[in-house]
Backbone bond lengths (Angstrom), bond angles and torsions (degrees), N, CA, C in turn:
res aa  C-N    CA-C-N  psi(-1)  N-CA   C-N-CA  omega(-1)  CA-C   N-CA-C  phi
1 M - - - 1.464 - - 1.517 109.65 -
2 T 1.333 116.93 124.26 1.463 119.93 -179.50 1.518 112.58 -109.97
3 G 1.317 118.00 -9.79 1.460 119.52 -176.83 1.506 110.95 81.17
4 N 1.326 116.99 167.08 1.461 119.49 -178.83 1.520 112.58 -117.07
5 R 1.310 117.21 15.71 1.459 120.69 178.59 1.518 109.43 -88.29
6 R 1.306 117.02 129.08 1.459 122.31 174.26 1.518 107.79 -114.31
7 V 1.304 116.99 122.22 1.459 120.53 -174.82 1.511 109.30 -123.93
8 G 1.349 114.82 155.23 1.446 119.35 174.61 1.516 110.16 -70.17
9 L 1.318 116.40 141.33 1.453 120.47 -176.81 1.514 108.81 -148.46
10 I 1.326 115.84 131.88 1.461 120.39 171.66 1.517 107.65 -85.98
11 V 1.324 116.42 113.96 1.457 121.02 -176.45 1.523 109.21 -77.42
12 Q 1.317 116.21 119.54 1.458 122.12 -178.31 1.536 110.27 -91.37
13 Q 1.324 115.33 169.19 1.461 120.23 -178.97 1.521 111.25 -62.08
14 R 1.321 117.23 -38.48 1.464 118.98 179.62 1.525 111.30 -68.50
15 D 1.357 116.66 -28.78 1.467 119.69 175.05 1.522 110.19 -65.68
16 R 1.321 116.31 -44.27 1.463 120.67 178.11 1.534 110.66 -63.03
17 Q 1.324 116.35 -38.62 1.457 120.45 176.65 1.526 110.59 -59.74
18 L 1.314 116.31 -45.04 1.460 121.16 179.53 1.527 111.20 -63.08
19 L 1.322 116.56 -45.17 1.462 120.60 -179.42 1.528 111.09 -65.26
20 R 1.338 116.93 -40.93 1.462 119.50 178.10 1.531 111.06 -63.42
21 E 1.314 116.53 -42.42 1.457 119.30 179.94 1.525 111.77 -65.99
22 L 1.320 117.30 -31.70 1.459 119.51 176.45 1.523 111.31 -66.27
23 G 1.338 116.72 -22.26 1.453 119.45 173.55 1.511 112.30 -64.61
24 T 1.329 116.66 -22.68 1.469 122.33 175.28 1.526 111.27 -98.84
25 M 1.337 116.69 -44.75 1.454 121.22 -171.86 1.532 113.05 -81.02
26 R 1.320 117.08 -23.90 1.458 125.01 175.60 1.528 113.92 75.85
27 V 1.321 118.19 -47.42 1.457 122.41 178.54 1.515 107.81 -143.05
28 I 1.344 116.46 151.09 1.456 119.69 -173.00 1.519 109.46 -149.04
29 D 1.325 116.59 148.31 1.454 119.93 171.24 1.526 108.89 -105.44
30 R 1.312 116.11 177.60 1.462 118.90 -174.40 1.523 112.03 -64.52
31 E 1.336 117.59 -38.75 1.453 120.04 -179.81 1.527 111.41 -62.25
32 Q 1.311 116.84 -42.09 1.460 120.41 178.21 1.519 110.90 -68.96
33 A 1.327 117.36 -37.49 1.464 121.11 177.97 1.530 111.02 -62.66
34 Q 1.327 117.54 -35.55 1.457 120.32 178.27 1.520 111.47 -61.37
35 V 1.327 116.51 -39.95 1.465 120.26 179.20 1.523 110.43 -66.35
36 V 1.329 116.52 -46.88 1.463 121.77 -175.01 1.524 111.51 -66.67
37 A 1.326 117.06 -46.87 1.464 121.42 -172.65 1.524 112.90 -95.18
38 G 1.321 117.90 -8.18 1.454 120.19 177.92 1.517 114.48 74.98
39 F 1.333 117.52 29.77 1.460 120.26 174.30 1.527 108.39 -68.50
40 H 1.325 116.55 129.70 1.458 120.22 -174.32 1.517 113.81 -95.86
41 S 1.326 117.84 2.22 1.456 120.71 176.08 1.516 108.85 -149.83
42 V 1.332 114.85 155.11 1.466 120.18 178.49 1.514 110.15 -62.17
43 R 1.321 117.07 -43.41 1.463 120.31 -177.68 1.530 111.28 -62.74
44 R 1.321 116.87 -44.10 1.466 119.43 -179.44 1.529 110.44 -64.86
45 G 1.313 115.82 -40.09 1.459 118.77 178.01 1.512 112.02 -63.03
46 N 1.328 117.25 -46.96 1.461 120.82 179.55 1.524 111.61 -62.34
47 D 1.331 116.97 -42.00 1.471 120.68 -179.07 1.527 111.17 -63.28
48 R 1.327 116.34 -41.66 1.474 118.69 -177.11 1.523 111.05 -72.64
49 L 1.316 117.54 -38.75 1.458 120.31 177.23 1.520 110.87 -63.47
50 L 1.333 116.74 -37.75 1.464 120.56 176.68 1.521 110.38 -65.51
51 A 1.340 117.21 -41.96 1.463 120.53 179.85 1.529 110.96 -63.82
52 L 1.321 117.54 -41.27 1.462 120.80 179.03 1.529 111.04 -67.34
53 T 1.313 116.01 -34.09 1.466 120.14 176.80 1.518 110.57 -67.45
54 R 1.327 116.90 -45.95 1.468 120.62 -179.35 1.522 111.88 -67.05
55 A 1.323 116.24 -26.51 1.468 119.80 177.14 1.529 112.18 -81.01
56 G 1.318 116.66 -2.50 1.459 120.29 176.83 1.512 114.88 83.54
57 L 1.346 117.84 12.57 1.465 121.11 -179.39 1.529 112.35 -90.86
58 L 1.329 115.75 -23.20 1.453 121.91 176.75 1.520 109.66 -125.20
59 R 1.329 115.00 156.06 1.453 121.69 168.35 1.523 107.43 -114.01
60 R 1.347 115.80 147.75 1.462 120.25 -173.87 1.521 110.57 -135.31
61 I 1.328 114.47 142.48 1.456 120.07 167.52 1.529 108.14 -133.68
62 F 1.328 115.04 165.56 1.457 120.85 172.81 1.517 109.21 -115.15
63 I 1.326 115.70 137.22 1.448 120.91 175.56 1.522 108.51 -121.18
64 P 1.334 118.20 151.17 1.472 120.20 177.77 1.520 111.17 -60.60
65 N 1.329 115.70 142.97 1.460 121.94 179.22 1.518 108.18 -142.36
66 S 1.326 116.93 126.23 1.461 120.76 -174.19 1.519 112.69 -65.02
67 A 1.335 116.94 -28.53 1.466 119.97 -175.79 1.524 112.79 -80.23
68 V 1.332 117.04 -41.44 1.470 120.92 -172.75 1.521 113.22 -122.57
69 G 1.310 118.10 6.87 1.465 120.61 179.04 1.510 112.67 92.34
70 Q 1.331 116.46 -54.08 1.455 120.72 175.68 1.526 109.42 -151.32
71 K 1.313 114.79 154.70 1.454 121.28 -174.69 1.515 108.16 -131.58
72 A 1.337 116.83 135.76 1.456 121.63 179.55 1.517 110.26 -89.51
73 L 1.323 115.87 137.27 1.453 123.15 171.81 1.516 108.75 -121.31
74 Y 1.345 116.44 148.72 1.464 121.54 -175.25 1.518 109.90 -130.11
75 T 1.313 115.56 144.94 1.451 121.58 173.32 1.519 108.63 -141.04
76 L 1.317 116.93 167.55 1.462 120.78 -179.96 1.525 110.95 -69.64
77 S 1.312 115.79 138.22 1.460 120.92 165.80 1.525 107.86 -85.25
78 P 1.334 118.88 164.49 1.470 119.34 174.49 1.530 112.34 -54.66
79 K 1.331 116.54 -37.46 1.466 120.19 178.68 1.523 111.19 -65.04
80 G 1.323 116.94 -43.59 1.461 120.52 179.52 1.515 112.09 -65.93
81 A 1.341 116.65 -40.27 1.460 120.59 178.78 1.524 111.04 -63.65
82 A 1.343 116.30 -41.21 1.458 120.71 -179.36 1.528 111.39 -66.84
83 L 1.324 116.74 -34.50 1.468 120.48 -177.26 1.527 111.65 -61.76
84 V 1.315 117.13 -37.70 1.466 120.12 -176.23 1.527 112.59 -110.77
85 G 1.328 117.65 4.75 1.461 120.94 -179.68 1.508 112.27 60.98
86 A 1.328 116.58 44.81 1.458 121.43 -176.29 1.518 111.18 -61.97
87 R 1.335 115.07 136.41 1.461 120.29 -178.89 1.517 111.48 -69.19
88 L 1.331 116.61 -38.64 1.454 121.21 178.65 1.521 109.23 -111.22
89 P 1.327 118.54 136.87 1.464 120.51 -179.72 1.516 111.24 -75.59
90 G 1.333 115.12 173.77 1.453 119.79 175.79 1.516 111.49 -70.32
91 L 1.321 115.06 169.23 1.456 120.68 179.84 1.526 110.41 -92.96
92 P 1.329 118.36 149.28 1.465 121.36 176.97 1.527 110.84 -79.10
93 L 1.329 116.06 74.89 1.464 120.54 -176.40 1.525 110.73 -67.47
94 R 1.328 114.82 144.25 1.456 121.34 176.31 1.515 109.88 -132.48
95 Q 1.330 115.37 141.09 1.451 121.22 176.83 1.523 109.44 -66.51
96 S 1.337 116.80 142.58 1.451 119.86 178.92 1.515 110.17 -145.51
97 R 1.320 115.40 140.13 1.459 119.89 175.16 1.522 111.55 -85.43
98 F 1.311 116.75 -9.21 1.455 120.87 -168.75 1.531 113.09 -105.77
99 G 1.313 117.30 6.89 1.446 119.94 178.72 1.513 111.97 105.80
100 A 1.333 115.39 170.06 1.455 120.52 -179.72 1.523 109.73 -70.20
101 S 1.311 115.87 147.32 1.451 120.24 176.31 1.523 109.46 -66.84
102 P 1.335 118.00 154.02 1.468 119.35 175.75 1.529 112.52 -54.47
103 F 1.337 116.77 -33.02 1.460 119.84 179.19 1.525 111.09 -62.77
104 L 1.327 117.51 -44.52 1.462 120.32 -179.77 1.525 111.15 -65.31
105 L 1.325 116.86 -44.00 1.463 119.76 178.36 1.527 110.94 -62.16
106 H 1.308 115.99 -36.92 1.458 121.00 177.85 1.524 110.72 -64.61
107 R 1.339 116.39 -44.30 1.467 120.17 178.82 1.530 110.66 -61.61
108 L 1.322 117.60 -42.07 1.459 120.43 179.86 1.523 111.25 -63.89
109 A 1.332 117.39 -36.72 1.466 120.90 177.71 1.521 110.88 -66.28
110 I 1.327 117.14 -41.94 1.463 120.87 176.32 1.527 109.96 -61.65
111 N 1.320 116.00 -41.26 1.470 120.65 -179.46 1.525 111.82 -62.41
112 D 1.335 116.82 -39.56 1.465 119.22 178.35 1.529 110.60 -59.08
113 F 1.320 116.32 -41.37 1.459 119.99 178.40 1.528 110.55 -66.79
114 Y 1.321 116.37 -42.76 1.467 121.56 178.58 1.535 110.85 -57.64
115 L 1.318 116.87 -44.72 1.460 120.79 -179.73 1.529 110.95 -65.48
116 T 1.332 116.99 -35.36 1.461 120.53 177.35 1.517 110.58 -62.54
117 V 1.338 116.41 -44.00 1.463 120.30 -177.93 1.523 111.61 -70.50
118 K 1.333 117.08 -40.94 1.467 119.76 -171.12 1.527 113.93 -91.80
119 Y 1.328 117.99 -33.51 1.459 119.76 -170.07 1.524 114.60 -112.39
120 R 1.311 118.08 -15.35 1.466 119.28 177.80 1.522 109.80 -87.32
121 P 1.327 117.71 154.91 1.471 120.00 179.48 1.523 111.59 -60.19
122 L 1.317 116.72 135.95 1.450 122.73 176.59 1.522 109.47 -94.67
123 P 1.336 117.78 154.23 1.471 119.30 -171.71 1.515 115.07 -66.15
124 N 1.331 117.70 -24.88 1.463 120.34 -179.19 1.521 110.34 -123.63
125 A 1.319 115.95 147.04 1.458 120.45 -176.94 1.526 111.88 -65.66
126 D 1.351 116.82 -28.27 1.458 119.36 -177.58 1.532 112.50 -91.02
127 M 1.312 117.30 5.42 1.454 121.58 -177.81 1.526 110.38 -92.19
128 R 1.324 116.91 135.41 1.465 120.90 179.14 1.524 110.18 -153.85
129 M 1.323 115.08 157.14 1.449 119.93 172.77 1.517 108.55 -83.80
130 A 1.329 116.80 123.76 1.461 120.76 -176.32 1.519 111.86 -84.46
131 R 1.316 117.54 -43.78 1.459 120.28 177.72 1.513 110.14 -159.77
132 W 1.320 113.94 157.15 1.465 122.89 178.98 1.518 106.95 -136.86
133 I 1.314 117.09 129.64 1.460 121.83 -177.31 1.518 109.31 -125.24
134 S 1.324 115.82 129.01 1.460 121.86 171.71 1.519 108.67 -102.25
135 F 1.314 115.78 149.19 1.463 120.60 -173.74 1.527 111.10 -119.16
136 R 1.329 114.22 142.70 1.467 120.48 173.80 1.521 111.41 -114.91
137 E 1.334 116.84 -13.23 1.454 121.70 -177.99 1.527 109.35 -136.15
138 P 1.330 118.02 161.87 1.462 120.70 176.84 1.524 111.87 -58.50
139 L 1.316 115.70 155.87 1.457 120.75 -176.53 1.523 112.12 -61.81
140 T 1.316 116.98 -48.86 1.455 121.95 177.58 1.523 108.82 -149.29
141 P 1.329 118.55 160.92 1.471 119.42 174.49 1.521 112.51 -59.49
142 A 1.338 116.68 -34.42 1.456 119.89 -179.33 1.529 112.28 -74.47
143 I 1.339 116.85 -27.79 1.464 121.83 177.88 1.529 107.25 -123.64
144 P 1.337 117.49 85.60 1.469 121.21 -176.03 1.527 112.48 -77.52
145 L 1.315 114.69 62.43 1.454 123.42 -177.59 1.521 108.68 -115.60
146 T 1.321 117.18 129.86 1.464 121.98 176.57 1.525 108.45 -115.37
147 P 1.332 118.36 91.49 1.470 119.95 -179.98 1.520 111.24 -63.16
148 D 1.310 115.23 157.56 1.468 118.40 175.02 1.518 110.52 -64.96
149 S 1.319 117.06 -39.47 1.467 121.56 176.29 1.519 109.25 -165.73
150 Y 1.326 114.40 164.49 1.458 122.36 171.87 1.517 107.07 -131.01
151 F 1.335 117.10 136.92 1.460 118.89 177.40 1.519 109.77 -147.88
152 E 1.315 115.04 164.01 1.461 122.12 179.49 1.519 109.54 -129.81
153 I 1.314 115.55 138.92 1.458 121.95 173.57 1.525 108.19 -118.27
154 V 1.322 115.53 126.73 1.457 122.34 179.30 1.527 108.49 -100.68
155 S 1.313 115.71 130.90 1.466 120.96 178.78 1.517 109.27 -151.18
156 G 1.326 116.00 128.39 1.452 120.36 177.44 1.515 114.07 60.21
157 G 1.319 116.48 30.58 1.453 120.39 178.73 1.516 115.27 84.49
158 S 1.336 118.08 -4.03 1.458 121.28 177.92 1.524 109.94 -112.01
159 T 1.315 115.88 154.71 1.461 122.04 -177.58 1.515 109.90 -115.20
160 R 1.332 115.60 131.38 1.457 121.40 176.89 1.529 108.07 -109.39
161 A 1.323 116.37 118.96 1.459 122.06 -179.76 1.521 109.71 -94.24
162 M 1.339 116.21 135.88 1.462 120.26 -176.71 1.516 111.27 -143.49
163 F 1.317 115.20 138.99 1.454 122.41 169.25 1.522 108.46 -100.54
164 L 1.324 116.18 148.12 1.460 121.61 179.55 1.518 110.04 -113.79
165 E 1.337 115.68 134.34 1.454 122.74 170.73 1.526 107.68 -127.15
166 A 1.333 116.10 106.42 1.464 121.77 178.62 1.524 108.06 -94.05
167 D 1.315 116.60 114.17 1.466 121.81 -174.51 1.527 110.20 -104.29
168 L 1.331 116.23 123.06 1.465 121.30 177.44 1.521 112.06 -104.83
169 G 1.326 116.78 14.93 1.452 120.56 175.77 1.509 115.14 83.63
170 T 1.329 117.21 15.97 1.464 120.35 -176.04 1.526 113.38 -103.01
171 E 1.335 117.42 -7.18 1.456 120.23 -176.43 1.523 111.01 -102.38
172 S 1.314 115.82 137.37 1.460 121.96 -175.96 1.527 111.31 -75.12
173 S 1.323 114.58 168.76 1.458 119.84 176.44 1.522 111.68 -61.78
174 L 1.340 116.75 -35.09 1.461 120.14 179.40 1.528 111.17 -64.60
175 I 1.327 116.62 -39.86 1.464 119.79 177.24 1.523 110.21 -64.56
176 W 1.325 116.55 -41.70 1.459 119.07 179.52 1.525 111.82 -67.47
177 Q 1.308 117.28 -36.80 1.458 119.47 175.83 1.523 111.08 -59.21
178 K 1.320 116.14 -44.01 1.463 120.23 179.69 1.519 110.78 -64.52
179 K 1.340 116.96 -42.97 1.466 119.97 178.16 1.527 111.14 -58.63
180 V 1.313 115.76 -48.34 1.462 119.70 -177.66 1.525 110.16 -61.12
181 Q 1.314 117.30 -44.13 1.462 120.74 179.42 1.526 111.67 -60.13
182 L 1.323 116.11 -39.35 1.464 119.48 -179.39 1.524 111.59 -70.90
183 Y 1.330 117.34 -38.13 1.465 119.25 176.26 1.527 110.77 -64.92
184 V 1.327 117.40 -40.79 1.455 120.57 177.29 1.532 110.26 -63.68
185 Q 1.322 115.58 -41.35 1.467 119.38 177.24 1.517 110.99 -60.74
186 M 1.336 116.61 -41.77 1.455 120.03 179.31 1.530 111.03 -64.04
187 A 1.328 116.81 -39.41 1.458 120.20 179.81 1.526 111.38 -65.15
188 L 1.318 116.89 -39.49 1.463 121.01 -177.36 1.521 113.06 -78.25
189 S 1.332 116.86 -27.51 1.467 120.56 -174.45 1.515 114.00 -88.37
190 G 1.326 117.64 -14.28 1.464 120.25 -176.46 1.511 113.94 79.94
191 T 1.342 117.01 14.13 1.464 120.60 -177.99 1.523 112.04 -63.16
192 C 1.327 117.15 -35.51 1.470 119.79 179.85 1.520 110.59 -61.46
193 N 1.314 116.25 -39.80 1.463 120.01 178.26 1.526 110.81 -66.02
194 E 1.318 116.79 -38.48 1.459 120.78 179.02 1.528 111.59 -66.43
195 L 1.322 117.05 -40.01 1.466 120.78 -175.37 1.528 113.08 -84.78
196 F 1.334 116.59 -39.03 1.467 119.96 -170.48 1.529 113.61 -123.19
197 R 1.330 116.93 1.71 1.463 122.34 -178.07 1.531 112.03 59.36
198 Q 1.320 114.96 35.57 1.453 121.56 176.43 1.528 108.51 -129.47
199 P 1.328 118.22 114.83 1.471 120.09 -175.15 1.517 114.12 -72.20
200 Q 1.330 117.74 -23.56 1.453 121.04 -178.85 1.526 109.48 -127.44
201 F 1.307 116.03 155.28 1.468 120.36 179.92 1.523 109.82 -154.19
202 R 1.315 114.70 163.12 1.456 122.89 171.14 1.528 108.97 -116.81
203 V 1.312 115.20 156.51 1.457 121.55 172.57 1.522 107.02 -116.41
204 L 1.327 117.12 113.40 1.458 121.80 178.40 1.526 108.86 -92.92
205 V 1.316 116.04 120.83 1.465 121.91 179.20 1.520 108.06 -109.77
206 I 1.335 116.43 121.32 1.465 121.74 179.97 1.523 107.66 -112.23
207 A 1.323 116.92 121.20 1.461 122.48 -176.69 1.527 110.68 -110.25
208 T 1.319 115.53 162.68 1.472 120.67 -177.30 1.523 111.94 -78.00
209 T 1.316 117.77 -32.27 1.461 121.58 -177.44 1.522 109.99 -139.25
210 E 1.328 115.15 163.09 1.459 120.21 176.33 1.526 110.68 -63.94
211 R 1.308 117.13 -36.67 1.461 120.52 178.68 1.524 110.81 -63.56
212 R 1.330 116.17 -43.70 1.461 119.76 178.62 1.529 110.40 -65.37
213 L 1.325 116.95 -39.33 1.463 120.94 177.68 1.526 110.48 -58.15
214 R 1.334 116.31 -45.53 1.464 120.10 -178.64 1.524 110.88 -64.16
215 H 1.318 116.31 -36.53 1.468 119.60 179.16 1.533 110.55 -64.80
216 I 1.323 117.35 -48.37 1.469 120.66 179.71 1.522 109.84 -63.23
217 R 1.313 115.58 -40.58 1.472 120.28 179.69 1.525 111.09 -58.69
218 S 1.324 117.04 -40.70 1.467 119.97 179.77 1.522 111.21 -65.09
219 V 1.336 116.73 -33.23 1.463 120.64 176.77 1.529 109.71 -68.93
220 V 1.321 116.36 -46.81 1.462 120.88 -179.00 1.524 110.81 -59.80
221 A 1.328 116.93 -43.30 1.461 121.78 -174.07 1.524 112.69 -63.41
222 K 1.320 118.15 -19.73 1.461 120.54 177.52 1.526 111.95 -69.80
223 F 1.339 116.29 -19.88 1.459 120.07 -174.01 1.525 113.75 -116.52
224 T 1.341 117.42 -28.85 1.463 119.62 -176.45 1.520 110.06 -163.27
225 D 1.335 115.54 153.04 1.461 120.41 169.87 1.524 110.13 -112.92
226 K 1.319 115.92 16.29 1.462 121.31 -177.75 1.528 110.50 -118.88
227 I 1.296 117.06 175.82 1.474 131.76 173.84 1.522 115.52 57.14
228 F 1.340 120.43 -27.59 1.459 121.45 -176.36 1.531 111.87 -90.96
229 W 1.339 114.25 135.70 1.462 123.69 174.18 1.527 106.78 -128.67
230 L 1.333 117.49 130.96 1.451 120.88 -172.71 1.526 111.63 -125.51
231 S 1.343 115.43 143.19 1.457 121.38 176.37 1.527 108.06 -155.07
232 T 1.328 116.51 -175.76 1.463 121.60 177.92 1.526 109.91 -118.52
233 F 1.318 115.92 157.17 1.462 120.77 177.64 1.524 110.48 -58.88
234 D 1.332 117.31 -42.54 1.464 120.46 -177.50 1.528 111.61 -64.42
235 D 1.330 117.77 -42.58 1.462 119.85 -179.81 1.524 111.40 -62.71
236 I 1.327 115.98 -42.54 1.461 119.97 -179.82 1.522 110.60 -66.69
237 K 1.330 116.20 -41.32 1.467 119.90 -179.26 1.523 111.23 -66.44
238 Q 1.327 117.63 -41.09 1.458 121.51 -174.49 1.524 112.80 -81.94
239 R 1.340 117.36 -35.76 1.464 120.02 -171.60 1.520 113.48 -112.33
240 G 1.328 117.27 -22.64 1.446 119.65 179.49 1.511 111.97 109.79
241 L 1.312 115.01 154.82 1.455 122.53 -175.38 1.519 113.00 -68.65
242 F 1.333 117.62 -32.76 1.459 121.03 -168.91 1.527 113.87 -101.01
243 L 1.330 117.29 -1.98 1.461 120.43 178.23 1.531 110.13 -83.72
244 P 1.327 119.03 174.95 1.477 121.24 -177.81 1.530 112.53 -72.06
245 V 1.315 115.74 76.21 1.471 121.89 178.35 1.531 111.14 -118.37
246 W 1.325 117.09 5.48 1.460 121.46 -173.38 1.519 111.19 -107.57
247 I 1.322 114.89 142.45 1.447 121.59 177.03 1.525 109.06 -125.44
248 R 1.330 116.69 144.36 1.451 121.61 -178.98 1.533 110.43 -91.57
249 P 1.320 118.39 172.46 1.466 119.84 -179.55 1.531 113.88 -58.07
250 T 1.326 117.83 -30.48 1.462 121.60 175.07 1.521 109.15 -129.90
251 G 1.327 115.77 153.45 1.464 120.74 -177.31 1.512 110.89 91.60
252 D 1.330 116.06 156.84 1.477 121.14 -175.24 1.517 113.64 -111.92
253 Q 1.317 118.16 0.00 1.462 120.50 -178.11 1.520 110.79 -74.00
254 R 1.334 115.69 133.37 1.460 121.47 175.06 1.539 108.28 -84.90
255 L 1.316 115.78 131.01 1.461 120.76 -171.87 1.524 111.55 -121.13
256 P 1.352 116.68 150.32 1.472 119.77 170.49 1.525 109.16 -74.65
257 L 1.321 116.59 156.52 1.465 120.34 -178.14 1.531 111.27 -68.67
258 F 1.330 117.27 -32.33 1.469 122.00 177.52 1.523 109.62 -123.16
């Protein structure tokens, strides 16, 4: 529900920042909006999101939430997308009494990782995220794989290319087997170099629980002991992306990402 009030609004730089980021993130909650736009209080964040919604730049729905009763989600309206020339349009959000769709929850999980990479302090002063790409279609007809995201981190003059797979426990072992096979095919065929000008890449798999991580790891290990790095959302949130929270397809040592 977005309401039918249209009000005059002076669009500030932080508003444009939020709208541009929604072109990548697709959907956002208030906590994520605070990080992107730099709102320093819950009240200020809620007030500004409401103003942008009433001005027709955002669309809003409420979904059930066990902690607070209901939770607001926001996406770009056509007007908001046009204002900042967003590469990806807003999502067709729908009100639901039964909770957020798995797709929306998945997008929010990807966004949390994106915010960690782009907005949280990085371990080295010369380290930065070079680019982040979201996908709506498979990479190529020959490799019908649609990663959750692709990003690059530059450090010390070198670039590390990484694909992200955020797992919420909804995909079967057969789906994961196919994903792993396609990533291995991409590594062997040089497709990553053709598409992104990066000859090597990693696949970061983020799971909801340690048990789920171990299950995916066992699937990956049947096909390769390379390119895949696995962790959990909780470990990354509590300890950080770059600390020893990652495990490879074989071996038990926890490793730092760099």
